[in-house]
C-alpha positions in Angstrom: 0.0 0.0 0.0 3.0 2.3 -0.4 1.3 3.9 -3.4 -1.1 5.6 -1.0 1.8 8.0 -0.3 1.6 9.0 -4.0 -2.1 9.8 -3.5 -1.3 11.9 -0.4 1.5 13.7 -2.1 -0.8 14.6 -5.0 -3.5 15.9 -2.7 -1.1 18.0 -0.7 0.6 19.5 -3.8 -2.7 20.1 -5.4 -4.1 22.0 -2.4 -0.9 24.0 -1.9 -0.9 25.1 -5.5 -4.6 26.1 -5.4 -4.1 28.1 -2.2 -1.1 29.9 -3.7 -3.3 30.9 -6.7 -6.5 31.7 -4.8 -4.9 33.2 -1.7 -5.7 32.4 2.0 -5.6 33.9 5.4 -4.7 32.6 8.9 -6.5 34.9 11.3 -4.9 33.7 14.6 -1.5 34.4 13.1 -2.7 37.6 11.5 -1.4 36.3 8.2 -2.9 37.1 4.8 -1.8 36.0 1.4 -3.6 37.6 -1.5 -2.7 35.2 -4.3 -4.0 36.1 -7.8 -7.2 38.1 -8.5 -10.0 36.2 -10.3 -9.4 36.2 -14.0 -5.7 37.2 -13.8 -3.4 35.7 -16.3 0.3 35.5 -16.0 2.4 34.5 -19.1 4.9 31.7 -18.4 5.8 30.6 -22.0 4.6 33.4 -24.1 0.9 33.0 -25.0 1.3 29.2 -25.2 1.3 28.6 -21.4 -0.1 30.9 -18.8 -1.3 30.8 -15.2 -4.9 31.9 -15.4 -7.0 31.9 -12.2 -10.6 30.8 -12.6 -13.0 28.7 -10.6 -14.9 25.8 -12.2 -18.5 25.8 -10.9 -19.4 22.4 -12.2 -17.7 19.5 -14.1 -14.9 19.1 -16.6 -14.4 21.7 -19.4 -16.3 24.3 -17.4 -19.6 22.5 -17.9 -22.1 23.8 -15.3 -25.1 21.5 -14.7 -26.7 24.1 -12.4 -27.2 24.5 -8.7 -29.8 21.7 -8.6 -27.1 19.1 -9.5 -24.2 20.7 -7.6 -24.9 18.6 -4.4 -25.3 15.4 -6.5 -22.0 16.0 -8.2 -20.2 16.6 -4.8 -21.8 13.5 -3.2 -20.9 11.4 -6.2 -17.3 12.6 -6.0 -17.3 11.6 -2.4 -18.7 8.1 -3.0 -16.3 7.6 -6.0 -13.3 8.6 -3.9 -14.3 6.1 -1.1 -14.8 3.4 -3.7 -11.4 4.1 -5.3 -9.7 4.0 -1.9 -11.4 0.6 -1.1 -10.5 -0.7 -4.6 -6.8 0.3 -4.1 -6.8 -1.8 -0.9 -8.3 -4.8 -2.8 -5.6 -4.7 -5.5 -2.7 -4.3 -3.0 -1.2 -7.5 -4.3 -1.7 -6.6 -8.0 0.9 -5.1 -10.3 2.5 -1.8 -9.5 1.3 -0.2 -12.7 -2.3 -0.9 -11.8 -1.9 0.4 -8.3 -0.1 3.5 -9.5 -2.8 4.4 -11.9 -5.5 4.1 -9.3 -3.4 6.1 -6.8 -3.1 8.9 -9.3 -6.8 8.9 -10.1 -7.7 8.8 -6.4 -5.3 11.7 -5.6 -7.0 13.8 -8.3 -10.5 12.9 -7.2 -9.8 13.8 -3.6 -8.0 17.0 -4.6 -11.1 18.4 -6.4 -13.5 16.9 -3.8 -11.9 19.1 -1.2 -12.6 22.2 -3.3 -16.3 21.2 -3.9 -16.9 20.2 -0.3 -15.0 22.8 1.8 -14.0 25.8 -0.2 -17.4 27.4 -0.2 -17.4 27.3 3.6 -13.7 28.1 4.1 -13.9 31.2 1.8 -17.4 32.2 2.9 -19.3 32.1 -0.4 -21.3 28.8 -0.3 -22.5 26.1 2.0 -20.9 22.6 2.4 -20.7 20.7 -0.8 -21.4 23.8 -2.9 -17.8 25.0 -3.4 -16.0 25.7 -6.7 -12.9 24.0 -8.1 -9.8 26.3 -8.5 -8.2 26.0 -12.0 -5.1 27.8 -13.3 -3.1 25.8 -15.9 -3.9 27.5 -19.2 -2.5 26.0 -22.5 -3.1 27.0 -26.1 -3.2 23.7 -28.0 -5.9 23.8 -30.6 -9.5 24.9 -31.1 -12.3 22.5 -30.5 -16.0 22.2 -29.5 -17.4 20.0 -26.7 -20.8 20.0 -25.0 -21.8 22.7 -27.5 -19.1 25.1 -26.2 -16.3 26.3 -28.5 -12.8 26.7 -27.1 -9.9 28.6 -28.6 -7.6 27.3 -25.8 -7.5 24.0 -23.9 -9.9 24.2 -20.9 -8.0 25.6 -17.8 -7.2 22.8 -15.4 -5.3 22.0 -12.2 -3.0 19.4 -10.7 -5.8 17.2 -9.6 -7.2 17.1 -13.2 -3.8 16.3 -14.5 -3.4 13.5 -12.0 -6.6 11.9 -13.0 -5.6 12.1 -16.7 -2.2 10.6 -16.0 -3.8 7.8 -14.0 -6.2 7.0 -16.8 -3.3 7.0 -19.4 -1.3 4.6 -17.2 -4.3 2.4 -16.9 -4.9 2.3 -20.7 -1.2 1.7 -21.5 -0.6 -1.1 -19.0 -4.1 -2.7 -18.7 -3.5 -5.0 -21.7 -0.1 -6.1 -20.3 -1.7 -6.6 -16.9 -4.5 -8.7 -18.4 -2.0 -10.7 -20.5 0.3 -11.3 -17.5 -2.7 -12.4 -15.4 -3.9 -14.8 -18.2 -0.4 -16.2 -18.6 -0.2 -16.7 -14.8 -3.5 -18.5 -14.8 -2.5 -20.7 -17.7 0.9 -21.4 -16.0 -0.9 -22.4 -12.8 -3.3 -24.7 -14.7 -0.4 -26.3 -16.5 1.5 -26.9 -13.3 -1.7 -28.3 -11.7 -2.2 -30.5 -14.7 1.4 -31.8 -14.7 1.2 -32.4 -11.0 -2.1 -34.3 -11.3 -0.6 -36.4 -14.2 2.5 -37.1 -12.1 0.3 -38.0 -9.1 -1.8 -40.3 -11.3 1.3 -41.9 -12.7 2.7 -42.5 -9.3 -0.6 -43.8 -8.1 -0.8 -46.2 -11.1 2.8 -47.3 -10.5 1.9 -47.9 -6.8 -1.2 -49.8 -7.7 0.7 -51.9 -10.2 3.4 -52.7 -7.6 0.7 -53.6 -5.0 -1.0 -55.9 -7.5 2.4 -57.5 -8.3 3.1 -57.9 -4.6 -0.3 -59.4 -4.0 0.2 -61.8 -7.0 3.6 -62.7 -5.7 2.3 -63.3 -2.2 -0.5 -65.5 -3.6 2.0 -67.5 -5.7 4.2 -68.0 -2.7 1.3 -69.2 -0.6 0.3 -71.6 -3.3 3.8 -72.9 -3.6 4.0 -73.3 0.1 0.7 -75.2 0.2 1.9 -77.5 -2.6 5.2 -78.1 -0.7 3.3 -78.9 2.5 0.9 -81.2 0.7 3.8 -83.0 -1.0 5.6 -83.6 2.3 2.5 -84.9 3.9 2.1 -87.5 1.2 
């Protein structure tokens, strides 16, 4: 279960990066960090890569299903995260690639779940489970349309989103190998069991043959002994 440390590291890095972008305050220490203002964009690699602070009110690609579905999305994220954590425990003896992919996906899911669950309360703009997800990675890849919305840049995302994507890619790349290795392992075990069973049957047959030969030999000796006794009596 060491991969759980990867999940924890992703959650910590994700939350630190979001707080650095959004800003935060620690009242009892009289500390206040302003971060970026909403909508601010800082060029990193020209116009190709920028840090742009926005908040995602709904799902991926900025799709907003509305306030009526906000609670359902947050609760679904919570249940999915618990399910992934339990699944990670169940596959603790499986290959590292499979466990690594689930650890990445779980880290990303928890990272965004924290935003949806607590940010509204912590920053005083919404009740529990109605928070917004902080996004800031802004890349200019290509223009496309999804969910009826056109984009001239890739949708702004965060470390949690990137973690989920990396986890899915690892799962896709190594799933076939994992399945192949599992099938080969099962076939190997079947072959070993079959050979073992054949060997046991052979030994059993040899033992049975030897026992029959011994019985036959004993029977012959008894017959010979009876004949000798009868002859002497005569």
